[in-house]
C-alpha positions in Angstrom: 0.0 0.0 0.0 1.3 3.5 -0.9 2.5 5.7 1.9 0.2 8.7 2.4 1.8 11.9 1.1 2.2 14.5 3.8 0.9 17.9 2.8 3.6 20.6 3.2 1.6 23.5 4.4 4.3 25.5 6.3 6.5 28.0 4.6 10.1 28.9 5.5 11.4 32.0 3.8 15.1 32.7 3.6 16.5 35.9 2.1 19.8 35.8 0.3 21.9 38.2 -1.7 22.8 37.4 -5.3 26.2 35.9 -4.4 24.7 33.5 -1.8 21.9 32.5 -4.2 24.4 31.9 -7.0 26.4 29.7 -4.7 23.3 27.8 -3.7 22.4 27.3 -7.4 26.0 26.2 -8.2 26.0 23.6 -5.4 22.5 22.3 -6.3 23.5 21.9 -9.9 26.3 19.5 -8.8 23.6 17.2 -7.5 20.7 15.2 -8.9 18.2 17.6 -7.2 16.0 19.5 -9.7 14.9 22.4 -7.6 16.2 24.4 -4.6 13.4 23.4 -2.3 14.2 19.7 -2.5 17.9 20.4 -2.2 17.6 22.7 0.9 15.1 20.3 2.5 17.6 17.4 2.2 20.5 19.4 3.5 18.4 20.7 6.4 17.3 17.3 7.5 20.7 15.6 7.0 19.3 13.4 4.2 21.8 12.1 1.6 22.2 14.2 -1.6 23.5 12.5 -4.7 26.5 14.3 -6.1 27.1 14.1 -9.8 30.7 13.2 -10.7 32.4 13.1 -14.0 35.2 10.8 -14.9 37.7 12.7 -17.1 39.1 9.5 -18.6 35.6 8.5 -19.7 35.1 11.9 -21.2 38.3 11.5 -23.2 37.1 8.0 -24.4 33.7 9.3 -25.3 35.2 12.2 -27.3 37.5 9.8 -29.2 34.7 7.4 -30.0 32.6 10.3 -31.3 35.5 11.4 -33.5 36.1 7.9 -34.8 32.4 7.4 -35.5 32.2 10.6 -37.6 35.3 9.4 -39.5 33.8 6.0 -40.1 30.5 7.6 -41.3 32.5 9.7 -43.8 34.3 6.6 -45.1 31.0 4.7 -45.3 29.5 7.5 -47.3 32.4 7.4 -49.7 31.9 3.6 -50.1 28.2 4.0 -50.7 28.9 6.6 -53.4 31.3 4.2 -55.0 28.8 1.3 -54.9 26.1 3.5 -56.5 28.6 4.4 -59.2 29.2 0.7 -59.8 25.5 0.1 -60.4 25.5 2.7 -63.2 28.6 1.5 -65.0 28.2 -0.1 -68.4 31.8 -0.1 -69.6 34.7 -2.2 -68.2 37.3 0.6 -68.1 35.1 2.6 -65.6 34.8 -0.6 -63.5 38.6 -0.8 -63.2 38.7 2.8 -61.9 36.0 1.9 -59.3 38.1 -1.1 -58.1 41.0 1.3 -57.5 38.8 3.7 -55.5 37.3 0.8 -53.6 40.7 -0.5 -52.6 41.7 2.9 -51.3 38.4 3.2 -49.3 38.8 -0.4 -47.9 42.2 0.5 -46.6 40.8 3.6 -44.9 38.1 1.5 -43.2 40.7 -1.0 -42.1 43.0 1.7 -40.7 40.1 3.3 -38.8 38.9 0.0 -37.4 42.4 -0.7 -36.2 42.5 2.7 -34.4 39.2 1.8 -32.8 40.4 -1.6 -31.7 43.6 -0.2 -30.1 42.0 2.9 -28.6 39.0 1.4 -26.7 40.9 -1.2 -24.7 43.6 1.3 -23.9 41.1 3.8 -22.4 38.9 1.3 -20.6 41.8 -0.1 -18.5 
């Protein structure tokens, strides 16, 4: 059965100058609390407040993965363009040019995949 919610019918007003209010906001934003009322209530009654923490090594890994994903997307787009060109070819000399372009793109994909394979384990350790 759900616990009955207690009505909060008492007001407590606190006056602050701008500097104090800014510090309150800054400290609250470091937590999971969404508003000042909940934050102040938890602090006042010695309840635990969850502090948000950031892992700089995870940030670096995330940024590197985002960069590699963008690079792979660009290479994939180049490959898709080459495949579309292949479907429109009717003459063999053009096909030979496509094979050369395809080989270059394949090497780019292999190199990028190698970077990903060496980067992810290095940063997760």
